[in-house]
C-alpha positions as CSV (number, residue, x, y, z in Angstrom):
1,M,-68.0,-19.6,63.8
2,K,-65.4,-22.3,64.3
3,K,-61.8,-21.7,63.5
4,L,-60.2,-23.2,60.4
5,P,-57.6,-25.9,61.4
6,I,-55.0,-24.8,58.9
7,G,-51.7,-26.7,59.5
8,I,-53.1,-28.5,62.6
9,Q,-52.1,-32.1,62.5
10,T,-52.6,-33.0,66.2
11,F,-55.9,-34.7,67.0
12,S,-56.0,-33.5,70.6
13,E,-55.7,-29.9,69.4
14,L,-58.3,-30.4,66.6
15,V,-61.0,-31.6,69.0
16,D,-60.1,-29.3,71.9
17,P,-63.4,-27.4,72.7
18,V,-61.3,-24.4,73.9
19,E,-59.6,-24.1,70.5
20,N,-63.0,-24.5,68.7
21,Y,-61.7,-25.8,65.4
22,V,-63.8,-27.4,62.6
23,Y,-63.3,-31.1,62.9
24,V,-64.7,-33.7,60.4
25,D,-65.3,-36.9,62.2
26,K,-63.6,-39.9,60.5
27,T,-63.8,-42.2,63.5
28,A,-66.5,-44.5,61.9
29,I,-64.0,-45.4,59.2
30,V,-61.2,-45.7,61.7
31,H,-63.3,-48.0,63.8
32,G,-63.8,-50.3,60.8
33,L,-60.1,-50.2,60.1
34,V,-58.9,-51.3,63.5
35,E,-61.6,-53.9,63.9
36,T,-60.8,-55.8,60.6
37,G,-57.1,-55.9,60.3
38,K,-53.6,-55.5,61.8
39,Y,-51.0,-54.3,59.2
40,Y,-52.0,-51.5,56.9
41,F,-50.4,-49.3,54.3
42,L,-52.0,-46.1,52.9
43,S,-50.8,-43.8,50.1
44,R,-52.2,-40.4,49.7
45,P,-50.9,-37.1,48.2
46,R,-49.3,-34.5,50.5
47,R,-51.4,-32.5,52.9
48,F,-54.3,-34.9,52.6
49,G,-54.7,-35.6,56.3
50,K,-52.5,-38.6,56.8
51,S,-50.8,-37.2,59.9
52,V,-54.1,-36.3,61.5
53,L,-55.2,-39.9,60.8
54,L,-52.1,-41.3,62.6
55,S,-52.6,-38.8,65.5
56,T,-56.2,-40.0,65.8
57,L,-55.1,-43.7,66.0
58,S,-52.4,-42.8,68.5
59,E,-54.9,-41.2,70.9
60,L,-57.4,-44.0,70.3
61,F,-55.0,-46.8,71.2
62,S,-53.7,-44.7,74.1
63,A,-57.3,-44.8,75.5
64,N,-57.7,-41.0,75.8
65,K,-61.5,-41.3,75.9
66,S,-62.1,-37.6,76.7
67,L,-60.8,-36.6,73.3
68,F,-63.5,-38.7,71.5
69,K,-66.5,-37.3,73.3
70,G,-69.4,-37.0,70.9
71,L,-67.6,-38.8,68.1
72,Y,-68.9,-41.9,66.4
73,I,-66.4,-44.2,68.1
74,E,-67.0,-43.0,71.7
75,N,-69.3,-45.8,72.7
76,K,-67.8,-48.4,70.5
77,W,-64.3,-48.7,71.9
78,D,-62.9,-50.5,75.0
79,W,-61.3,-47.6,76.9
80,D,-60.1,-49.8,79.7
81,I,-57.2,-51.1,77.6
82,R,-54.2,-48.7,77.0
83,Y,-51.7,-49.8,74.3
84,P,-48.1,-48.6,74.1
85,V,-47.8,-46.5,70.9
86,I,-44.6,-46.0,68.9
87,R,-44.8,-42.9,66.7
88,I,-42.3,-42.6,63.9
89,S,-42.3,-39.7,61.4
90,F,-39.7,-39.1,58.7
91,G,-41.2,-35.7,58.0
92,G,-38.3,-33.8,59.5
93,G,-34.5,-34.1,59.4
94,L,-31.9,-34.6,56.8
95,Y,-31.3,-37.9,55.0
96,D,-28.7,-36.9,52.5
97,T,-25.8,-38.9,54.1
98,E,-25.5,-42.2,55.9
99,E,-24.4,-40.3,59.0
100,N,-27.4,-38.0,59.0
101,F,-29.8,-40.8,58.3
102,N,-28.5,-42.8,61.2
103,R,-28.6,-39.8,63.5
104,Q,-32.2,-39.1,62.6
105,L,-33.3,-42.7,63.2
106,L,-31.6,-42.7,66.6
107,R,-33.3,-39.4,67.5
108,I,-36.7,-41.0,66.6
109,M,-35.9,-44.0,68.8
110,V,-34.8,-41.7,71.8
111,V,-38.0,-39.7,71.6
112,N,-40.1,-42.9,71.8
113,Q,-38.0,-44.2,74.6
114,E,-38.5,-41.1,76.7
115,R,-42.3,-41.0,76.0
116,L,-42.7,-44.7,76.8
117,E,-40.1,-44.7,79.6
118,V,-38.3,-47.6,78.1
119,D,-34.5,-47.8,77.8
120,C,-32.6,-49.3,74.9
121,D,-29.1,-50.3,75.9
122,T,-27.6,-49.7,72.4
123,A,-29.5,-46.5,71.5
124,S,-26.4,-44.5,71.1
125,T,-24.9,-46.7,68.4
126,D,-27.5,-49.0,66.8
127,Y,-31.0,-47.9,65.8
128,T,-32.1,-51.3,64.5
129,T,-31.3,-53.0,67.8
130,C,-32.9,-50.1,69.7
131,F,-36.1,-50.4,67.6
132,H,-36.2,-54.2,68.4
133,D,-35.7,-53.5,72.1
134,L,-38.3,-50.7,72.1
135,I,-41.0,-53.0,70.8
136,R,-40.2,-55.9,73.1
137,K,-39.6,-53.9,76.3
138,S,-42.7,-51.8,75.7
139,F,-44.7,-55.0,75.5
140,H,-43.3,-56.4,78.7
141,K,-43.6,-53.1,80.6
142,Y,-47.2,-52.4,79.7
143,H,-48.4,-56.0,79.4
144,Q,-50.1,-55.1,76.1
145,K,-49.2,-55.5,72.5
146,V,-47.5,-52.5,70.8
147,V,-49.0,-50.1,68.2
148,I,-46.6,-48.8,65.5
149,L,-47.6,-45.7,63.5
150,I,-45.2,-44.6,60.7
151,D,-45.8,-41.3,58.9
152,E,-44.1,-40.1,55.7
153,Y,-42.3,-43.5,55.4
154,D,-41.0,-42.6,52.0
155,K,-39.7,-39.1,52.4
156,P,-36.0,-40.1,52.8
157,I,-36.3,-41.7,49.4
158,L,-38.5,-39.1,47.6
159,D,-36.3,-36.2,48.8
160,H,-33.4,-37.7,46.8
161,I,-35.3,-39.5,44.0
162,V,-33.1,-38.0,41.3
163,N,-29.9,-38.9,43.1
164,K,-30.0,-42.6,42.6
165,E,-27.1,-43.5,44.9
166,T,-28.6,-41.7,47.9
167,A,-32.1,-42.8,47.2
168,R,-31.0,-46.4,46.8
169,F,-29.1,-46.3,50.1
170,N,-32.0,-44.8,51.9
171,R,-34.4,-47.3,50.5
172,D,-32.2,-50.2,51.6
173,T,-31.8,-48.7,55.0
174,L,-35.6,-48.4,55.4
175,K,-36.1,-51.9,54.1
176,G,-34.0,-53.3,57.0
177,F,-35.7,-51.0,59.5
178,Y,-39.3,-52.0,58.4
179,G,-38.3,-55.7,58.4
180,I,-37.9,-55.6,62.2
181,I,-41.6,-55.2,62.5
182,K,-42.4,-58.6,60.9
183,D,-39.9,-60.4,63.1
184,L,-41.7,-59.2,66.2
185,D,-45.3,-60.0,65.2
186,E,-46.1,-61.7,68.5
187,Y,-45.6,-58.3,70.3
188,I,-47.6,-56.2,67.9
189,K,-51.2,-55.1,68.0
190,F,-51.5,-52.8,65.1
191,V,-49.3,-51.2,62.4
192,M,-50.2,-48.3,60.0
193,I,-47.7,-46.9,57.5
194,T,-48.5,-43.9,55.4
195,G,-46.8,-41.9,52.7
196,V,-47.1,-40.2,49.4
197,S,-45.6,-42.8,47.1
198,K,-46.2,-46.5,46.8
199,F,-42.8,-48.1,46.4
200,A,-42.7,-51.6,45.0
201,K,-43.2,-54.1,47.9
202,M,-40.5,-56.4,46.8
203,N,-37.9,-53.7,47.0
204,L,-38.9,-51.9,50.2
205,F,-41.4,-54.1,52.1
206,S,-40.1,-57.6,51.3
207,G,-39.4,-57.9,55.0
208,L,-42.9,-56.8,55.8
209,N,-45.0,-58.5,53.1
210,N,-48.0,-58.9,55.3
211,L,-49.1,-55.2,54.8
212,E,-52.6,-54.7,53.5
213,D,-52.6,-51.9,51.0
214,I,-55.8,-49.9,51.4
215,T,-54.9,-47.1,49.0
216,I,-57.7,-48.0,46.6
217,D,-59.9,-49.9,48.9
218,E,-63.5,-48.6,48.6
219,R,-64.1,-49.1,52.4
220,Y,-61.4,-46.6,53.2
221,A,-61.7,-44.3,50.2
222,T,-62.6,-41.2,52.3
223,I,-60.5,-41.9,55.4
224,C,-58.5,-38.9,54.5
225,G,-59.8,-35.8,52.7
226,Y,-63.3,-34.2,52.7
227,T,-66.3,-35.5,50.8
228,H,-68.7,-32.8,49.4
229,A,-71.3,-33.8,52.0
230,E,-68.7,-33.2,54.8
231,V,-67.9,-29.8,53.3
232,E,-71.5,-28.9,53.2
233,N,-72.0,-30.1,56.8
234,S,-68.9,-28.8,58.5
235,F,-68.5,-25.5,56.6
236,A,-72.2,-24.5,56.1
237,D,-71.7,-21.1,57.6
238,R,-68.9,-20.3,55.2
239,L,-70.6,-21.6,52.1
240,Q,-73.0,-18.7,51.8
241,G,-72.6,-17.1,48.4
242,V,-70.3,-19.9,47.1
243,D,-71.1,-21.5,43.8
244,V,-70.7,-25.1,45.0
245,D,-70.6,-26.4,41.4
246,K,-67.6,-24.2,40.8
247,L,-66.0,-25.3,44.1
248,Q,-66.3,-28.9,43.1
249,E,-64.9,-28.2,39.6
250,W,-61.9,-26.5,41.1
251,Y,-61.0,-28.7,44.0
252,N,-63.0,-31.9,44.2
253,G,-62.4,-35.0,42.1
254,Y,-59.9,-37.2,43.8
255,N,-61.2,-40.8,43.4
256,Y,-60.2,-43.8,45.4
257,F,-63.4,-45.7,44.3
258,G,-65.6,-44.3,47.0
259,E,-67.1,-40.8,47.0
260,P,-64.9,-38.2,45.3
261,I,-63.0,-36.1,47.8
262,Y,-61.3,-32.7,48.2
263,N,-57.8,-32.1,49.5
264,P,-58.6,-30.5,52.9
265,F,-55.8,-27.9,52.4
266,D,-57.6,-26.4,49.4
267,I,-60.9,-26.1,51.2
268,L,-59.4,-24.5,54.3
269,L,-57.3,-22.0,52.3
270,F,-60.2,-21.2,50.0
271,F,-62.3,-20.1,53.0
272,A,-59.3,-18.4,54.7
273,K,-58.3,-16.4,51.7
274,G,-61.6,-14.7,50.9
275,K,-63.1,-17.5,48.8
276,E,-60.8,-16.8,45.8
277,Y,-60.2,-19.7,43.4
278,R,-56.4,-20.2,43.4
279,P,-54.1,-23.2,43.3
280,Y,-53.6,-23.4,47.0
281,W,-52.4,-27.0,47.3
282,W,-50.3,-26.8,44.2
283,S,-48.5,-23.7,45.4
284,T,-47.3,-25.3,48.7
285,G,-45.4,-28.1,46.9
286,N,-42.3,-28.3,44.8
287,P,-43.2,-30.4,41.7
288,S,-39.9,-29.6,40.1
289,F,-38.9,-33.2,40.5
290,L,-41.6,-34.0,37.8
291,I,-39.4,-32.2,35.3
292,D,-36.5,-34.4,36.2
293,I,-38.6,-37.5,35.7
294,L,-40.1,-36.1,32.4
295,K,-36.6,-35.9,31.0
296,Q,-36.2,-39.6,31.5
297,H,-39.4,-40.6,29.7
298,N,-41.0,-40.4,26.3
299,H,-44.6,-39.6,26.9
300,Y,-47.0,-37.9,24.6
301,L,-48.6,-35.6,27.1
302,P,-52.1,-35.7,25.8
303,E,-52.2,-39.4,26.3
304,V,-51.1,-39.1,30.0
305,E,-54.5,-37.6,31.0
306,N,-56.4,-40.5,29.5
307,F,-53.9,-43.2,30.2
308,I,-55.1,-46.8,30.7
309,A,-53.1,-48.4,33.5
310,D,-53.2,-51.7,35.4
311,D,-52.0,-52.6,38.9
312,I,-48.6,-53.6,37.5
313,I,-48.0,-50.1,36.1
314,L,-49.3,-48.3,39.2
315,D,-47.1,-50.4,41.4
316,T,-44.1,-49.8,39.1
317,F,-42.3,-47.3,41.4
318,D,-38.8,-47.7,42.6
319,V,-35.5,-46.0,42.6
320,E,-34.3,-47.9,39.5
321,H,-37.6,-47.4,37.6
322,I,-40.1,-44.7,38.1
323,D,-43.1,-44.8,35.8
324,L,-44.4,-41.3,35.0
325,V,-48.1,-42.2,35.2
326,A,-47.6,-44.0,38.5
327,L,-45.7,-41.0,39.9
328,L,-48.4,-38.5,38.7
329,W,-51.1,-40.6,40.3
330,Q,-49.4,-41.1,43.6
331,T,-48.5,-37.5,44.0
332,G,-52.0,-36.3,43.3
333,Y,-51.6,-34.9,39.8
334,L,-53.7,-37.8,38.3
335,T,-56.6,-39.7,39.7
336,F,-58.9,-42.5,38.6
337,D,-61.6,-41.9,36.1
338,K,-63.1,-45.4,36.2
339,K,-62.3,-49.0,36.7
340,M,-62.8,-51.6,33.9
341,D,-62.6,-55.4,33.8
342,K,-61.2,-56.4,30.4
343,L,-60.1,-59.9,29.5
344,G,-59.9,-60.9,33.2
345,T,-57.6,-57.9,34.0
346,I,-58.6,-54.8,36.1
347,L,-57.7,-51.7,34.2
348,Y,-57.9,-48.1,35.3
349,K,-58.6,-45.0,33.1
350,M,-56.7,-42.0,34.5
351,K,-57.7,-38.3,34.6
352,V,-56.7,-35.0,36.0
353,P,-58.7,-34.6,39.3
354,N,-59.9,-31.0,39.0
355,K,-59.3,-27.6,37.5
356,E,-56.6,-26.6,40.0
357,I,-54.4,-29.4,38.8
358,Q,-55.4,-29.0,35.1
359,L,-54.2,-25.4,35.1
360,S,-51.1,-25.8,37.2
361,L,-49.8,-29.1,35.9
362,N,-50.1,-28.0,32.3
363,A,-48.5,-24.6,33.1
364,L,-45.6,-26.6,34.4
365,F,-45.4,-28.7,31.3
366,I,-45.3,-25.5,29.2
367,D,-42.2,-24.4,31.1
368,Y,-40.6,-27.7,30.4
369,L,-41.5,-28.0,26.7
370,T,-41.0,-24.4,25.6
371,N,-38.9,-22.6,28.3
372,Q,-41.5,-19.8,28.0
373,R,-41.8,-18.6,31.5
374,T,-42.7,-14.9,31.1
375,E,-44.4,-14.7,27.7
376,K,-46.7,-17.7,28.3
377,L,-49.3,-15.6,30.1
378,D,-49.7,-13.4,27.0
379,Y,-50.0,-16.4,24.7
380,R,-52.5,-18.1,26.9
381,S,-54.7,-15.0,27.0
382,R,-54.5,-14.6,23.3
383,M,-55.5,-18.2,22.7
384,Y,-58.4,-18.1,25.0
385,D,-59.8,-14.9,23.4
386,A,-59.4,-16.3,19.9
387,L,-61.2,-19.5,20.7
388,Q,-63.9,-17.8,22.8
389,D,-64.6,-15.4,19.8
390,G,-64.2,-18.1,17.1
391,N,-61.3,-16.0,15.6
392,L,-59.2,-18.8,14.1
393,E,-56.9,-16.6,12.2
394,F,-55.9,-14.9,15.4
395,F,-55.5,-18.4,17.0
396,N,-53.2,-19.4,14.1
397,Q,-51.1,-16.3,14.5
398,T,-50.7,-16.8,18.2
399,L,-49.7,-20.5,17.8
400,F,-47.1,-19.4,15.1
401,R,-45.7,-16.9,17.6
402,V,-45.5,-19.5,20.3
403,F,-43.4,-21.8,18.2
404,A,-41.3,-19.0,16.7
405,S,-40.2,-17.9,20.2
406,I,-39.2,-21.4,21.5
407,P,-35.4,-21.6,21.9
408,Y,-34.8,-24.6,19.8
409,Q,-31.0,-24.3,19.3
410,N,-30.1,-24.7,23.0
411,Y,-33.2,-26.1,24.5
412,A,-36.1,-27.7,22.7
413,N,-34.1,-29.8,20.3
414,K,-33.0,-31.9,23.2
415,I,-36.6,-32.5,24.2
416,I,-37.8,-33.2,20.6
417,E,-35.3,-36.1,20.4
418,R,-37.4,-37.8,23.1
419,Y,-40.9,-36.6,22.1
420,E,-42.4,-37.9,18.9
421,G,-45.5,-35.8,19.7
422,Y,-43.7,-32.7,20.8
423,Y,-45.5,-30.1,18.6
424,A,-49.0,-31.5,19.5
425,S,-47.9,-31.6,23.2
426,V,-47.1,-27.9,23.2
427,V,-50.5,-27.0,21.8
428,F,-52.3,-29.4,24.1
429,T,-50.5,-28.1,27.3
430,Y,-51.2,-24.5,26.4
431,L,-54.9,-25.2,25.8
432,A,-55.2,-27.4,28.9
433,S,-53.6,-24.7,31.0
434,L,-56.5,-22.4,30.2
435,G,-58.9,-24.7,32.0
436,L,-60.8,-25.3,28.8
437,P,-63.1,-28.4,28.5
438,I,-60.7,-30.3,26.3
439,I,-60.6,-34.0,25.5
440,A,-57.4,-35.5,24.1
441,E,-57.5,-38.7,22.0
442,D,-61.3,-38.3,21.8
443,I,-62.8,-41.6,20.7
444,T,-65.3,-41.9,17.8
445,N,-66.6,-45.0,16.0
446,R,-64.0,-44.3,13.2
447,G,-60.9,-43.4,15.2
448,R,-59.5,-40.9,17.7
449,I,-59.7,-37.2,17.4
450,D,-56.4,-35.7,18.4
451,L,-58.1,-33.0,20.4
452,S,-61.6,-31.6,20.9
453,I,-62.6,-28.5,22.8
454,Q,-66.2,-27.9,23.8
455,F,-67.6,-24.5,24.7
456,A,-71.2,-23.8,25.6
457,D,-72.0,-22.8,22.0
458,K,-69.2,-24.2,19.9
459,V,-67.0,-27.3,19.4
460,Y,-63.4,-27.3,18.0
461,I,-62.1,-30.5,16.4
462,I,-58.3,-30.4,15.9
463,E,-56.0,-32.8,14.1
464,F,-52.2,-32.6,14.1
465,K,-49.7,-33.7,11.5
466,V,-45.9,-33.4,11.2
467,D,-44.4,-33.1,7.7
468,Q,-47.7,-34.0,6.1
469,P,-49.1,-30.7,4.8
470,G,-52.7,-30.6,3.8
471,K,-53.7,-33.9,5.3
472,A,-54.9,-33.0,8.8
473,I,-58.2,-31.5,8.0
474,G,-58.8,-34.1,5.3
475,Q,-58.5,-36.8,7.9
476,I,-61.1,-35.2,10.1
477,K,-63.6,-35.1,7.2
478,D,-62.7,-38.5,5.7
479,R,-63.3,-40.2,9.0
480,G,-66.3,-38.1,10.0
481,Y,-64.8,-37.1,13.4
482,H,-67.3,-34.2,13.5
483,E,-70.4,-36.3,13.2
484,K,-70.7,-37.1,16.9
485,F,-71.3,-33.4,17.5
486,L,-73.9,-32.8,14.7
487,N,-76.9,-33.0,17.0
488,S,-75.4,-30.9,19.8
489,G,-76.8,-27.6,18.4
490,N,-73.3,-26.1,18.7
491,K,-71.2,-24.4,16.0
492,I,-68.6,-27.0,14.8
493,Y,-65.1,-25.9,13.7
494,L,-62.6,-28.3,12.0
495,I,-59.0,-27.3,12.4
496,G,-56.1,-29.1,10.7
497,I,-52.6,-28.1,11.9
498,S,-49.4,-29.3,10.1
499,F,-45.9,-28.8,11.5
500,S,-42.6,-28.9,9.7
501,S,-39.8,-30.6,11.6
502,G,-37.4,-28.6,9.5
503,K,-38.9,-25.2,10.0
504,K,-40.0,-26.1,13.5
505,N,-43.3,-24.3,13.1
506,I,-46.7,-24.4,11.6
507,T,-46.6,-24.7,7.8
508,D,-50.3,-25.5,7.2
509,F,-53.3,-24.2,9.2
510,E,-56.6,-25.0,7.7
511,W,-60.1,-24.6,9.2
512,E,-63.7,-24.5,8.2
513,R,-67.0,-24.3,10.0
514,I,-69.6,-27.1,9.6
């Protein structure tokens, strides 16, 4: 049985027959990439295989043919040409001060000088001049155009995104650095820049405006990550006894308008850790920055998961203005549900990609909205049991306890000032964190249901009101929200929940079964 390449980002190690790692061949897509363009940009969430992609490109342009034995591209590449490759990664190092940033850039330049055996006269003092010299001198030394591969291009900014001054300085520094590439086009064969975020081009890449963004290009949708077919092929010996439908529900679902894909890290850890369903990818990151961004926005959380966006919104990401939906998409907490053409504009409906993210993201939102970090597990368990059993009185009691234990005086009141839909958001995030099949803002021919939950044998239709006692369940019946489920054969429960902004709790909980 082949070994699992957990944490392996070096192509030569991945394909080393002695090491005997599982390797999923992406060279067919890589071949199409290098044959059709020159300047590329790719955004993918962390741990999605971006570094492996750049390592593959580095070995390909370095003409290390032996590493590609048996792969798609082996007989389709001219191995007689060896290009000088400049590798730049911002994954390591500190970028918290101007001095540290400059030191790190100089270190990167020195590493490339040593590997390419090229000297830059000003390497000790000026990284921009050194980068300029490195490109030109590599071209003249090797008599071939230069390949430039940049990994984690945005990390110096993202690491300090809540510190505007530092983030702004780092952005402007990188802007000048990347601008050097455009000035030396005559010396360059190929450029690939990858990262998590997709900063606005005019503020970061204005000096390199010839980049082709392939983030949502169907041709390259699966260049990183695993498709389900690749999982079945490459991990067949480990899939015995695995419910593949459940595997897809938990970890598949990232959509870049090709086949849906898995984050490789989830699949590798799933097999390595005894095939237990856990939030492996989520647990390796630190999404606390999401809370800092949430504090700056006024989003009704149920709407986020069904948000309709356009290219302008998804590209609205910069130090001065970070759109929450764009951030959630770029970091992997939202993905595309579908693409629509409406009134000559391409629109995108967003969704949570899979169960791992649904559970984890909404658990994080609970922490933010309620500050209930220890007791939330008990509340979640009670809610699940109540809905599973159809015990709505117990469900009501549990919700009342949730709101009664929120520290409003010193905590939640500050959030309520920004959240018109605060109370409904609390209920939604709790229910979504259970992994229940819920639909927020569920559309009918007569309006939108605030929330619907569909079990195998029952459906719950929930309407929320604030300071309007007795009106919630009436709206459900008046507008016939339940009618779309009448032929489902399931039990149908109508629930109207009214909150009091004065008492900060439920004052009216009505339900009936249809």
